[in-house]
C-alpha positions, 0 to 999 in steps of 0.5 A: 178535397183529399184527406191526405196531407200531401196528395198528388195534384189532380184536376178538380172543378172549382165548383166542388169546393166545400162539397164532399160525398156522404157515403157510397150507396149500398155500403152497409153502415150504422146510423151514427157512422153515417151521421158522422160522415155526413157532418164531415167531422167538422166540429172545429168549423162549428166552434170556430164559426160560433163567435160569428153567430154570437157577434151577429146576435149581439149586433142586433141587440146593440142596434135595437138599443143603441140610444142607451148604449155609450158610443153605439155608432163606434161600437156597431161599426167595430162589431161588424169589422172585428166581430163579424168580418175578422172572425169570418176571415180567419175561419174562411181563409183557413177553409179556402187555403186547405181547399185551394192547396188540396191540403187538409190539416189533421184534426190535431191541428184544430185546437190551435186554431180554436184557441187563436180565434177565442183569444182574438175575441177576448182581445176584441172585447177588451179593446171595446171596453177600453175604448168605450170607457176611455181606458187607454191601457186597456184599449192598447192591450186589446188592440195588441191582442187583435193584431197578434192573433191575426198575425199568428193566423197569417204565420199559420197559413204561411206554414201550410203553403210551405208544406203543400205542393205548388198549386194553381191558386197559391197566389191567393193564399199569399194575399191572405197572408199579406192581409193578415200581416196588414191588420196589426199595422191597422190595429196600431193606427187604431190604438193611436187614434184612441190615445187622442190626437189633434184634429190634423193628426186624427184625420190623417191616422183615421184615413191610414187606419181605414186604408190598411184595415178595410182596403188592405186586410178585408179588400185583399181577402175578398178579392183574393177569394172572389177569384175562385169563389165568384164563378163557383157561386154562379156554378159556371166556368172561370174566365181563362184570364181570371187568375192573371187579371185578379193578380194584377188587380191585387198588385195595383190594390197594394200600390194604392194602399201604400200611396194612400197611407203615405199621403195620409201620414205625410199630410199630402192630400193629392197623394192620398187621393191618387192612392184611393183612385188607383185602388178604385181602378183595381176594383173596377178591373175585378168588377169587369171580370165579375161582369164577364163571368155573369154573361155566361150565368146570371146571378139568380140567388141571394148569395150572388146578388148580395156579393155583387151589390156589396162589391159595387158599394165597395167601389162607391165607398172608395170613390166617396173617400177619395172625393172627401179627401180631395175636397177637405183639408185634413183638420176638417176631413170626416170620413163618416159618409163612407162608413156605412158604405164600407160596413153595411154596403160592402162588408155585411152584404159580401159576408152574408152573400158568401155565407149563404153559399158556403154554409149549405155547401159546407154542411154537405149531405149531397146535392139534395141536402144542399138544394134544400138548404139553398131554398131557405137561404134564397127566400125573397132573395131579390126583394131582400137585396133591393130593400137593403140597398135602397134603404142604404141609399136613403141613409147615406143621402145628406140628413137635411135632404131626407130628415131624421125620421126617414133615416130612422124608418129606412135604417130599421127596415134595412137592419131587419132585412139583413138580420132576416139572414139568421132565421133563414139560416136556421131554417136552412140548417133544419132543411139540410138535416132533414134531407140528410136524415131522409137519405141516411134512413133510406140507404140504411134500409137499402132503398135508393134515394127518392128522385128530387123533383126540384133537381129535374124542374127547379121552381122559377124564381119570382124576382120581379115580383119580389123586387116590386114588393121590396120597393113598395116596402121601402116606399111605405116606410119612407112615406111614414118617415115623411108623415112623421116630419114632412118639413124636415125633407128638403132638396138641395138648395131649399132653406126650409128645415122646420115645420114651425114658423121661423122667427127670423131671430138667432139665438147664439150661445157660447159653451166650454168643453172642459177637462172634467168631460162636461159642457159648461153650460150643458143646457140651453133654452131656445124659443121655438122658431129661432135659429140656434148657433153654438160656439164651443171653446175647448178649454181642455188642455189634454185632448180634442172635443167636438159637439154633434147633434142628433139632427146631423149638425156638428162642429168638427173636432176642436183642438185644445184652446181652439173654438168652433161654431155650429149652425144647429138650424131652426129649433122646432123641438127639444134636441140632444147633443154630445161629444162624439169623440170615442168614450167622451159621451159615456163620461158625461159630455152631453148637451141639451137644447130645450125648446120654449114658447118664450121670446128669448133664451136668456135664462138658459145659462149664466155662462152664455151671453144671454142677459138683458144688458147684453143680447148678443146674437139674438138680434136679427141684423147681421154683423155691422161693417166699418162702412156702417159707421162714419169714421171721417167725422170728428165727434162733438165734445169728444175727449180722447183717452190720454195715451201718455204713459204715467211714471211708475208709482214707487210710493208703497214698499213692502219687504223691499219690493214695490207694491202696486195695489189696484181695485178693478170694478167690473161694470156693464155700461154703455160706452162710445167707441166710434162717432155716433156708435156706442156699445153695451160694454163690459168694463174694468173701472168704467172704461172700454179698455181697462187701466194701464199698469206699470212697474219693474221686474220684482214688483208685486201687483195686488189687484182686487177684482170686484164684480158689480156686473150682472154675470160672471167675470174674471181676470187673467194677467199674462204678466204673472206666473201663478197657478190659474186655478185660485186667481183666474176663476170666474166670480159671480156678481157681488163677489170679489177676488184678490189676484197677487203676482210678482213681475218676473219678466220685462215686456208689455203684457196683456190682461183680460177677462177669461170667462166664457165666451172669452172672445165676446168679453174681450170684444166688449172691452175687458182687456188692458196692458201691464208694462214691466220695464226692462232693466236698462230702459233709457229715458225719452222725451215722450212715452205713449201707450197704444193698445189695439183691439178688434170688436164685432158689432150688431145693431140692437135697433135701439138708441144709447143714452147719449142718442148714439146707435146702440150695438152689441158684440156679435159672436157670429162676427167673431167667428167670421173673423171680420171686425167692425172696428179695430181701435187704439185705446178703445176708440176708433180713429180718436188720435186722428181727431186729437193727435198725440204731441211731440217736438222736433228733436224729441225721442218718442217711445211708443208701447204697442200691444195687440190685445185681440181677441183675434187680430194682430198688428203691423205697427208703422209710423209714416215718415219715420223709422225706428232705431229701437225695437223691443218685442216680447222681452227682447231687443231686435234693435237698440239705438240703431244697432242689432245684437251683432253691432250692425247698424240699421233701422226698422219700419214696422213692429209686427205683433200677433194677438196677445203680443206686445213691445215698444219702438223708439224714434227721433223726430227730425222735422215738424209735421203730422206723422200718421201711425197705423196698423199697416195691415191696411184693412185693419187701419181703415177700420179705425186703427190709426192716428197722428203724431203731431210734431211741432217746432 
């Protein structure tokens, strides 16, 4: 490699890249001069490479102490990708650019390169601090710095290309430049992820982020380099078609990345999968070229074996990502399975393999010094490579196949094997320096160098023995992991997951992920042997959360206002959980499972459904079906709830406004909700479904909530426009609260308990309606109110006070979404047994509210049509005309959960007019009745 800036083109062996003669034999020279030439005056290279060593040591420290470090998994991944890989790419792409262009930069240009690398590392640290401590402005500054420094590096390479004569491998430099300009795009995607996105957009941007950074920035650099480095490492000739094949592969890779990013950002999974498969095919083309090269010279050193294994994992990782994208929608897409394949399998192994070859060559000193260094780098080569890859294979298997202890022991063995590179590197440097000193001293005395015995008869490598030892070591730590927790190991399809005797019972708890970065409650006690189900409601309106446990189970990302559940498995000991969104665990989002010897976990938290009267989720029976209840038989002595809507009470006036004062007493009672079926209910004023309130726009409602129950409860009036903090808070048993609001909008409004778990409280009966009349509401002959709700039941195995079967609300059923009963006014089919009444010629108004907690309604009256339809504050039809004066009638009032309105119709003939939720599955669960019209 010549020192002049623009040398004449000459033919050189690819294998000579990185080698430079030390000194011509016999030429007198001082020891200091000889040493200077032996090191090649590579001060800039040592300074530029120093951050890689620092990151490697820091990574080892974090790996050994990760349990006590916030966001340790994210941190380790980015210490590898940014700390190790990005720094190495900037150093070695510069080295290969100069070697391939035969255009060594002058020493005066090295200062700019050193400043750029140090600014890059300052930006990396800044970004990591911002992410770990959830400081987005700091994260943004760091990400911007990383992108700018790498883009600057690409611009520097471009200038070198323009200044150099055309070279055979100039296309490789072009891909180095393209890779450098891709990273700022990937950094922008990463900063967007740190800003906080919905689960839908997070998974899309995560796929785009990994495609640009791993497949683009790193993939381009690695494949472009292997074009020349692979045959050089094997010390053999390059395949005749190597350049053309590699260039075709790089262009196909470019197309694959573009298609993947397009599919990710647009939400087109098929397109994203196509891009990943296209990219994998390009990698296979490169792999085929590498295999053909190996035919002439087999990989026998650590460098080549490690690079080959790393490239294989690269292909596996891309195909794994394609499979994950093909089988998961974007909201639920999680690429975590592919992460260790990319980072450890591909990036770390390729990096260590390349450095194992390049460092001895770069240190120089002649063939003897290089061989001395290589001897140290290659110690136990085949065994080390086999151990790393077997450990990684065991780690990427599903956690419930191997158990956490096996994953722990094998991952530690794999980590120590990888980090063995550091002491071997130090030994290699020491051996190289010693050999060079020996040669320099001999030449200074005018003596010829002693023959190198290994150059004449190289010692045979004991690969088979080393591989056997490596395999035995992995088998030993796997056995130790199995001994630590034998019951955790299970094959696919096996149901055993714990060493304790399963009780057959399930403990279900409901928790909130709150805006103050806490889980409420954050601790639950679970009897040993019980299965634990956790339902998480994200009440933080500003960001997504999740809940992940150390046994590998997790909810997935939960958008604000949404709920997700996780089956934690059989509890056989204390278990830790946390929010895995970057930065959230460090801010206190931890969850603790305490294993107990008791029979229940009821004392775990007052915020969950654990208490004597409401044993939700602890019964061993499944969610009941509507077919388990006889809905066709009228109950004896039954009195249906009066559906007639009472007139507005305007007796109390204050400052010119009508005041409606009510007291809601919270009680937990047994209530009959279907023939032969009662529920442990939560009630306002002693009834499943609270009282219906009625008023006009401008009226004042003052509701006093008195908690006479055994747990916290609350009120949320949709009819009010008030700050929720002072009036919608949960009050403890024995406390009271006054809720005052002005009715500002007409409509049929829901009220309900908003204490967690909200869905269970509502399904247990804590809901009702507030009707605020439109100003022009016309009088009718009959006016009824029908509030539909859905409930989910599990049989307690006990009898109610009235002899009925006694049921509890089933949180599992709520999560599954299939109700046991869907009812009007708190009792299934009650208006089949006791129909509503009207006469021929009557004008009938029916107010309808879909209270939920989950189901809506398509309300229909069989045999009639609606000439007036009012929904969510507006008429779509009024007296047979729409807003444009066009005549017409309607057949159904469609309402989603929490929506309300009314319909009006004139009864023309006598008969029994069935009213029903025309979502017939819900109607057949009890949401139907009869309007009897007489002469």
